[in-house]
C-alpha positions, 0 to 999 in steps of 0.5 A, spaced: 418 518 209 424 516 211 425 511 206 424 516 200 429 520 203 434 514 204 433 512 196 434 519 194 440 520 198 443 513 195 441 516 188 444 523 189 450 520 192 451 515 185 450 521 181 455 527 179 453 534 181 450 538 175 449 544 178 450 549 184 446 555 187 449 561 184 447 564 191 451 559 195 457 562 200 464 560 197 469 563 202 476 562 199 481 560 204 487 563 201 484 570 202 481 569 209 484 573 214 481 575 220 482 581 224 483 588 221 482 585 214 476 581 216 473 583 210 467 578 210 465 579 217 459 583 215 457 577 211 458 572 217 454 576 221 448 576 216 448 569 216 449 568 223 443 573 224 439 569 220 440 562 223 439 565 230 432 568 228 430 561 224 432 557 230 428 562 235 422 562 231 422 555 230 418 555 224 423 554 218 422 548 214 427 542 215 429 544 208 431 551 210 434 549 216 438 544 212 441 549 207 442 554 213 446 548 216 450 547 210 452 554 210 454 554 217 458 548 216 462 551 210 464 557 214 466 552 220 471 549 215 474 556 213 475 558 220 478 551 222 483 552 217 484 560 219 486 557 226 493 555 223 494 562 220 501 565 222 503 558 225 510 558 223 511 566 224 508 565 231 513 559 232 519 563 230 517 569 234 516 565 240 523 562 239 526 569 239 523 571 245 525 565 248 532 566 246 532 573 250 531 569 256 527 570 262 526 577 265 531 579 271 528 578 277 530 585 280 527 588 273 534 591 271 535 589 264 539 592 258 534 597 254 536 594 248 534 587 250 527 590 253 526 594 247 527 588 243 522 584 248 517 589 247 517 589 240 517 581 239 511 581 244 507 586 240 508 582 234 506 575 237 500 579 240 498 581 233 499 575 230 495 571 235 489 576 233 487 572 227 487 565 231 483 568 236 478 570 232 478 564 228 477 560 234 471 564 237 468 564 230 469 556 230 466 555 236 460 560 235 459 555 228 459 549 232 454 552 237 449 554 231 450 547 228 448 543 235 442 548 235 440 546 228 441 539 229 437 539 236 431 542 233 431 537 227 432 531 232 426 534 236 422 534 230 424 527 228 422 525 234 415 528 234 414 526 227 415 519 230 410 519 235 405 523 231 398 519 232 393 519 227 386 515 226 387 508 227 386 504 220 381 499 224 376 504 226 371 504 221 369 511 221 375 513 217 374 507 211 369 512 207 374 518 207 380 513 205 375 510 199 373 517 197 381 519 197 382 513 193 377 515 188 379 522 188 386 520 186 384 515 181 380 521 177 385 526 178 390 521 175 385 519 169 384 527 168 391 528 167 392 523 162 386 525 158 388 532 158 395 530 156 392 525 150 388 531 148 393 536 147 396 536 140 403 538 141 403 532 146 401 527 141 405 530 136 411 529 140 409 522 142 409 520 134 416 523 133 418 519 139 415 513 137 421 509 134 425 510 141 419 508 145 418 502 141 425 500 142 426 502 149 419 498 150 422 492 147 429 492 151 425 493 157 421 487 155 427 482 153 431 484 160 425 484 164 422 477 162 428 473 159 434 477 161 435 474 168 434 467 165 439 468 159 444 471 163 444 465 168 445 460 163 451 464 160 454 465 166 453 457 168 456 456 161 462 460 162 463 458 169 465 451 167 471 453 163 475 455 169 478 450 173 479 454 179 476 460 182 469 457 180 465 461 186 469 468 184 467 467 177 460 465 178 459 471 183 462 476 178 457 473 173 451 473 177 451 481 178 448 481 171 442 478 174 441 485 177 444 489 172 440 486 166 433 487 169 435 494 172 437 496 165 430 494 163 426 498 169 430 504 167 428 503 159 421 502 161 421 508 165 424 512 160 419 509 155 413 512 159 417 518 160 417 519 152 410 519 151 409 525 155 402 523 157 403 521 164 401 527 168 404 529 175 401 524 179 403 518 175 409 521 173 411 521 180 410 513 180 414 512 174 420 516 176 421 512 182 420 505 178 427 504 178 429 506 185 423 501 188 423 496 183 431 494 184 429 492 191 425 486 188 431 485 183 436 485 189 431 480 193 431 475 187 439 475 187 440 475 194 435 469 194 439 465 189 445 466 192 444 465 199 438 460 199 439 456 192 435 450 190 437 443 190 443 444 195 445 439 201 446 441 208 453 440 207 455 445 201 449 450 203 452 457 204 448 458 210 448 450 212 440 449 211 437 443 209 433 443 202 426 444 205 428 450 210 432 453 204 426 453 199 422 456 205 427 462 206 428 463 198 421 464 198 420 469 204 426 473 201 423 474 195 416 476 198 420 481 203 423 484 196 416 485 193 413 487 199 418 493 200 417 495 193 409 495 193 410 499 200 414 504 197 410 505 191 404 506 195 407 511 199 409 515 193 402 514 191 399 517 197 404 523 198 403 525 190 396 525 191 396 529 198 392 524 202 390 526 209 394 523 215 388 518 217 387 516 209 394 515 208 394 511 214 388 506 212 391 506 205 398 504 207 395 499 212 395 493 207 401 494 204 404 495 211 401 488 214 404 485 208 411 487 209 410 486 217 408 479 215 414 477 210 419 480 215 415 476 221 416 469 217 423 470 215 425 472 222 422 465 224 425 461 219 432 464 221 431 463 228 428 456 227 434 454 222 439 454 228 436 448 231 440 444 225 447 447 227 446 447 235 450 440 235 456 443 231 461 446 237 465 451 232 458 454 229 455 456 236 457 463 236 454 464 229 448 460 231 447 465 237 447 471 232 442 468 227 437 466 233 438 473 236 437 476 229 431 472 227 428 474 234 429 481 232 426 481 226 420 478 229 420 483 234 420 488 229 414 486 225 410 485 231 412 492 234 411 495 227 404 492 226 401 494 233 404 501 232 400 501 225 394 498 229 394 504 234 395 509 228 402 510 229 403 510 222 410 514 222 413 509 227 411 503 224 415 505 218 421 507 222 421 500 225 419 495 220 422 498 213 429 499 216 429 492 219 427 490 212 433 494 209 437 491 214 436 484 212 438 486 205 444 489 207 446 484 212 445 479 206 450 483 201 455 483 207 455 475 207 456 475 200 462 480 200 465 476 206 464 469 202 467 473 196 473 475 200 474 467 202 473 465 195 478 470 192 483 469 198 483 461 196 484 463 189 490 467 190 493 463 195 492 456 192 489 454 199 482 452 198 481 448 204 484 453 209 481 459 206 475 460 211 480 459 217 485 464 214 486 471 218 486 476 211 478 474 210 477 475 217 480 482 217 476 484 210 470 482 213 471 486 219 473 492 214 466 491 211 462 491 217 466 498 219 464 501 212 457 498 213 456 502 219 454 509 216 449 505 211 446 502 217 446 509 221 442 512 215 437 506 214 435 507 222 434 514 222 440 518 222 441 524 217 447 525 212 448 531 216 449 527 223 455 523 219 458 529 216 458 532 223 461 526 226 467 526 221 468 533 222 469 532 229 473 526 228 478 530 223 478 536 228 481 531 234 481 532 241 486 536 246 490 534 251 492 540 255 495 545 250 496 540 245 491 538 240 491 531 237 488 530 230 487 524 225 492 527 221 497 527 227 496 520 228 497 519 220 503 523 220 506 519 226 505 512 223 508 514 217 514 517 220 515 511 225 514 506 220 519 509 215 524 510 221 522 502 223 524 500 216 530 504 216 532 501 222 531 494 220 535 495 213 541 498 217 540 492 221 540 487 215 546 490 212 550 490 218 548 483 219 549 480 212 555 485 209 559 489 215 560 485 221 561 478 218 568 482 215 570 484 222 574 480 227 568 481 232 565 474 234 558 472 233 555 474 240 558 481 239 555 481 232 548 480 235 549 484 241 551 490 236 545 489 231 540 488 237 543 494 240 542 498 234 535 496 233 533 498 240 536 505 239 533 506 232 526 504 234 527 509 240 529 514 235 524 513 230 519 514 236 522 520 238 522 523 231 515 521 229 512 524 236 516 531 234 514 531 227 507 530 228 507 536 233 505 532 239 507 535 245 508 531 251 511 536 256 504 536 259 504 529 261 510 529 264 508 530 271 502 525 270 508 520 267 512 521 273 507 519 278 505 513 274 512 511 273 513 511 281 507 506 281 509 502 275 516 501 278 514 498 284 509 493 281 514 492 275 520 491 279 522 484 276 521 486 269 525 492 270 530 489 273 530 483 267 530 489 262 536 492 265 540 485 266 538 484 259 542 491 257 548 489 261 548 482 258 548 486 251 554 490 253 558 486 257 557 480 253 558 474 259 554 470 254 553 470 247 548 467 242 550 460 241 554 459 247 554 452 251 552 454 259 549 451 265 545 456 270 540 453 275 541 446 274 539 447 266 544 446 261 544 448 254 545 452 248 543 460 248 539 461 242 536 468 243 537 474 248 532 479 249 531 485 253 527 481 258 529 474 258 534 469 255 532 462 251 536 456 252 535 450 248 537 444 252 540 437 249 533 434 250 531 439 245 526 443 250 526 451 251 528 454 258 526 461 259 531 464 264 530 471 266 536 476 265 536 477 272 538 470 274 544 470 269 547 477 272 546 475 279 547 468 279 553 463 278 553 461 270 558 456 267 560 458 260 563 452 257 564 455 250 566 462 252 571 465 247 573 458 244 570 451 243 576 448 247 575 444 253 577 438 257 575 431 257 576 426 263 575 419 262 575 414 268 578 407 267 579 402 273 583 395 272 584 389 277 589 389 282 595 386 280 595 389 273 602 392 271 600 400 272 605 402 267 603 398 262 596 401 263 598 408 263 602 407 256 596 404 253 591 409 255 596 414 253 596 411 246 589 411 246 588 418 248 594 421 243 590 417 237 584 420 237 583 426 232 579 430 237 584 431 242 590 436 242 597 434 242 599 441 245 598 440 251 599 433 250 594 428 254 596 425 260 594 419 264 593 420 272 593 414 277 588 417 281 587 412 287 587 405 290 579 403 289 575 398 293 575 394 288 580 396 282 586 401 281 583 407 278 586 411 272 584 417 269 585 420 261 585 428 261 585 431 254 584 437 251 579 437 246 578 441 239 571 442 240 568 441 247 561 440 244 564 433 242 566 431 249 560 425 250 562 423 243 569 423 244 568 419 251 564 414 248 569 413 242 575 412 248 571 407 252 570 403 246 578 403 244 580 402 251 575 396 252 578 393 245 585 394 247 584 391 254 581 385 251 587 384 247 592 385 252 588 381 257 587 386 262 581 385 267 576 390 268 574 388 275 567 388 277 563 388 284 562 381 287 557 379 293 556 372 296 549 371 299 547 367 305 540 365 306 539 364 313 532 361 312 532 358 306 525 355 307 522 361 306 524 361 299 518 355 298 513 361 298 508 356 302 508 351 297 505 344 301 509 338 301 506 331 300 505 327 306 509 321 303 512 319 297 507 316 292 507 308 292 509 304 286 503 303 281 500 296 281 502 291 276 496 291 270 492 284 271 494 279 266 490 277 261 
């Protein structure tokens, strides 16, 4: 019966609420006051008495227990709201008591202060009464709901393990056949009774035009609707240059809507006759609910396992042969589920006993298990075609596991049915079949998200590897979890109970944290973070560039403001959300000691980063040298500094090294720097002439400052040359290598023009054993003789 309840839940969830019971309990939260004015206390006591009596007796039906649970749940929500009654007033009174200070240890206190303290304490105790009573009542409601849920789960377990006569036992076949005969005669009798009723016949005659119209609509939608809509969809899809997959998916929904309209029209047409009776009317009522299973199966088979599609473009990567077999099995599974559902409604409406019901349902159960088993086998065997593709290994493993699970569910369900566990068979096989349909829908929605992302991002080739479709798929899986829970036996009340407990939150010490606290914290923190980034952007682009502060100082101000802003945003968010972390102070202090020992280097680097931002010995863009590494500072964070070397490689230097070790900053404050160009000339060269030439070359270079003027130093008498040096101050030390190279070129040209020789080292090599240079080559023993004269002719 679980799948019938599931279908009813789905139908009712998609329908509006038409009416409510007049005797339903409605407790207005605005007027709810617990304490001396607890006017509904008697009503609450009456409800709890009835619930406790029903639980202790254990004879109430599941419907009655569900109704009682709903009433208790409404009261619990009311009590949860009442727990916040007088909250602001209690905070004010507590603050007033705290303002009076602590009671003196000697007990001597001014009479007026003591009287005021006693008055405030009395007010606070009076204000706490409603909250305390609401908390107690909320706890009682929670306990009663837990008892009802436990009783319902016990009954569900007993129903699952209930065993009837095995359908393979021939002794029950006669009884089942007789039950079928009785049911057929009952349906026939009801129909004949309705037909013979003159009022029914007159009503049918008056509804005949509507009946014929609905039958015509049903026949057109069911017989030709899918085909015509498919042709129209293909014609419309070809008109779109981009987004073919999205348009085709949206239009393919008509293959579900059109046949479903046909089923609804057919059910309404049969209902208009007024001659169906109770038993046949039960089948007519569920015709759209179970018929849609076959329609959805057809649609899923066409979307996931289309015909005439090669393996590379197939949605599941299947070959045409495997895709054809899978297509057939999916449709067979849908029809098997539909027939199983109709058979269940048939035996229920005709009041079959347990043995007859198990025997009548056995063929339909066998068909369902058979379809499920072969579908699982095809899915598992199709993994071999993808086993050599490394990127699909994970998907292949999931597919193999899923196929094996379907086969196992089919086998276990069939064995249970053979031993008479009809309810257990239904609770295993039918949910597994519904799981196949839901997972197939999830796969289509995931593919739709990829196609939609490719349509809007204009990147069809990389859409399947993008992050956004993966996140959408993750959200879809989360949203489908309640559906899977309902399919596999969970009650709606179980889900609502989980949601209620989630909304109530949890307590840490005296602090209660709920999802609303987290949401408020996130909103306030994001708002503070956004404001911080906006202020940083305004300072960086508008305010600071108009000051005389250098670039490094501007970056330090912006970074420091960011750290302070994020810290303040976190503090304000925690305070606004009402999260009291004082209870965690001792634990945090104990953890900080251990963390401090384990993260000494990180903490020291963090402190060093703050020192660098405050003192600014180096700034972003400076040319520094530290630890043998030389390059430009590109980024200073709280833990490390990133240096870009002249080889265009990034070197990450811990901030502690920059604070504790020696650092050479070539461009601190300004870019002025000195260049030294060494020059050597041969002995005998006029040194004054060399000095003059070098002086002219240095002064003529555009990068050299003339104040102070460049100088030429006669450095030393070298081993092979007279050594000079040009020492000049450059406008921008970043061009030191370029300037040095250009000066060397100018010196070489000028020395050639003046005939000045640049010496180079010369060495004389003496070979003590020249015969060793022969490398072992053999010499001829004697010189070859002259060739003889050719014979005369």
